[in-house]
N, C-alpha and C positions, 0 to 999 in steps of 0.2 A: 591615609590617602592624601591628606594635606601635605605631609612631609614628602611624599612621593612627587607631588606637583612641584614643590620647591626645588627638589633635586633635578627634575626635568627642566625647569627654567634655568637653573644654574649651569647646566651642561647643554643648553640648547644651541643651535647653530648661531642664533642671534647673539647669545652671550659670548660665544667664542669669537665671533667677528668683532664684537665690541671690545673685547680684551685685546685683540690684535691691533685694532685701530688705536687704542690707548698706548700700546707698546711701541707702535711706530712713532707716535708723538714723543714718547719718552726718550727715544734715541736721538732726537733733534729738538731739545727743549727750547722754548721761546718764553722770555720773561714778559708776561702781559703788562706788568707794572711799568716797564719802560715805555710802552705805547700809551698807557693811561696817563703817564706823566707829561705827554705832549699835549694833552687836552687842557683847555682853560676851564677849570672846574667852576670858577666864579661865574663865567658866562653861561655855563650849563645851568647853574642855579638860577640865573636870571631868566632863562627860558622857562623854567618851571613856574616862576612867578608870573611870567607873561602868558603861559598856557597852563593854567591849573588843572588838576585832575578832573576828568569828566565822569559823571555818573555812568555806570554800565559800560565803561570802556577800560576794563581792567588790563587787557592785553596791551592797549595803546599806552596807558599810564605807565606800564612797566618799563617802557623804553627810556625813562629818565635815569635808569640804573646803568650808567656808563660802564662801571667796573664789570658788571655781569656780562654786558653785551660785547665789550671788548674781548673778554675771555672766551665767550662762545665763538666769536668770529676769528679769533686767533686759531682755534681748533679747526674751524672750517677751512681756513687758509692752509693750515698744516696738512689736512687731509688731501688737499689738492697739490701739495708740495710747493705752494707759492712762497714759502719762507726760504726756499733755496732753488729757485728757478730764475732764468733770465727775465728781464722786464717784459711784461705782457700787456696787451690791450684787453680790458675786461669790461663786459656789459653785465650789469646786475639787474635782473627783472624783479620788480617788486622790492626796490631797494630800501623802502621804509625810511628809517632815520639815518641811513648811510654808514653805519658802523663797519660793515664788511668792506666797502670800498675804501674807507679810511685806513683800515688795517692793511689792505692790499697796497695802498700808497706807501705805508711805512716800509713794506718789503720791496719797494722800487717799481711797482706797477702803476699803470694809468687806468683810470676807470670812468665809466659813465653809468648812471643809474636811470631806471625807467620806472615810473610809478604814477599813480593818481595824485591829485593835490587836495585830498579830502581831509587830511590830518594836519592841523596847524603845527603841532609839535614836530612832526616829521619835516615840515617845510623849514621851521626854524633851526632844527638840528642839522639838516643837510647844509644849510647856509653857513652855520657856525663851523662845521667840519670842512667847509669848502669842497663839498662833493657835488660835482656836476650831475644834473639829472634832466631828463626829458619827461614832461608830463603827458601821460597817455594811459589809456585803459586797454587791456588785452581782451579781445572778443574772440569767440570761436569762429573759425573759417574766415578771419579777417587778418590780413598781413600786418605785421608790426610797422610802425612808422619808418620812413626812410631816414637813416641816421648819418648817411654820407661817409661811412667807413665800415670796415669789417673787423672782427675781433678774434683774438686767439682763444678766448674763453667767454662763454655766456653762461651765467648762473641764475638760478632761482631757488631761494631757500624758503622753507615753510610755505610751499605753493598753495595758493587759494584761488587763483584766477580761473581755475577750471570749474568752480562752483557757479552754476547758472542762476538758480532760484531755489529758495527754501520751500519745502513742502509743508503741508499743514501739520505733519507729525514731527517737524523740526529737522528732518533730514534734507540733504541737498540733491537737486538734480545736477548731474555733472556732465562734463564733456564725454562724448562718445569716442570710440577709437578713431573714427574718421576725423574728428576735430583735432585729436592729438597728432595724427599723421600730417595734417595740414600745417599745424604749428611747428612741428619738427622740420618738415620740408622747407617751410618758409625761412626758418633760422639757418638751416644748412645752405640754402641757395643764395640768401641775401646778406646774412650777417656773420657767417663764420669764414675765417681764412681756411685755406686748403688743409692745414693740419690742426684746425681748431677743434674745440670740444664744447659740448653743451651738457651742463649738469642740472638736473632737476632733483630737488630734495623735498620730500613730502612729510607731512604730519601723519601719524597713525590715525585711524578712524576712531570715532567717539567710543566704540566698544573695545578699543585697544588693539584691534587687528591691523595688519599691514595695509597700507594704501593699495598695494598691488593685488587686486583681485586676479583671478585666473585669466579673465578676459584682457585686463590691462597689461598683465605680465606678458601674455602672448603678443599683444600689440607692440609693446616696447621691444621685446626680443626680436620681432620681425623687422624692426627698424635698426637692428644692430646694437641695441643697448647692452651695457654691462650693468647688472643690478646688484647692489650691495646694500643691505639693510634698508634704509628709507630712501636710497638714492638710485637714480638711473643716469648713467653717463653715456653720451653719444659722441661718436666721431663725426667730423664733417663728411666723411665718406661712409655711406651706410653699409658698405662691404667690409669695413674695418671695425674691430671692437677695441676701444681704448682701454688702457689698464688703470685700475684703481690702485691707490697707493699700497693697499694691503698685500699686493703681489710681490712688492719689493720695498722694504723700508729705506 
């Protein structure tokens, strides 16, 4: 029985999509070490001295590993074909330490981050990487701040702003479909250019299941989303479905 489950996992839709994603990256390789070499590693080390590890903040502490996060964000950029597209204006929601926008700048794009200012390490890293950001929190049914421009691409990786409050059992209360519709409409009408795209990339749930419950999947599909693994991609026009990279390498 255990062997059967392993074979099912090996040949699951998710595994096939993951293989295709990797294959598309292999056809257009990017050397992450070239990007990493542009960082001042001694200044990064000084940041760690300035902002030492915090107890019970394992995920935040991990962001000192620049080599790992540059590699991750190179893959994110490749999956959006940012390594071979004309210059874009990019808004990254929940930009964290700023590695994604730093990688995007290496590929010739201009970016702006949006995040809270609760993590000193993130503040120091974005300043070191010269990543511009707006300090703001994302609330349900509340418009994002006025940024004075529109973007070709709005991204959000490892989304967590949809978590409203933690319950007694440790699980989270999350946005309802109406909250997501408001959020998507707000970005479409105020922040996206006519041919722009919105990418939302989610973590799996604690039990390992997909973020997309049947209710959320139906909500996003009704908004014209193209869903691929942990990601939902939206066009500025809800009547259009943007193409993910896996349809053409």
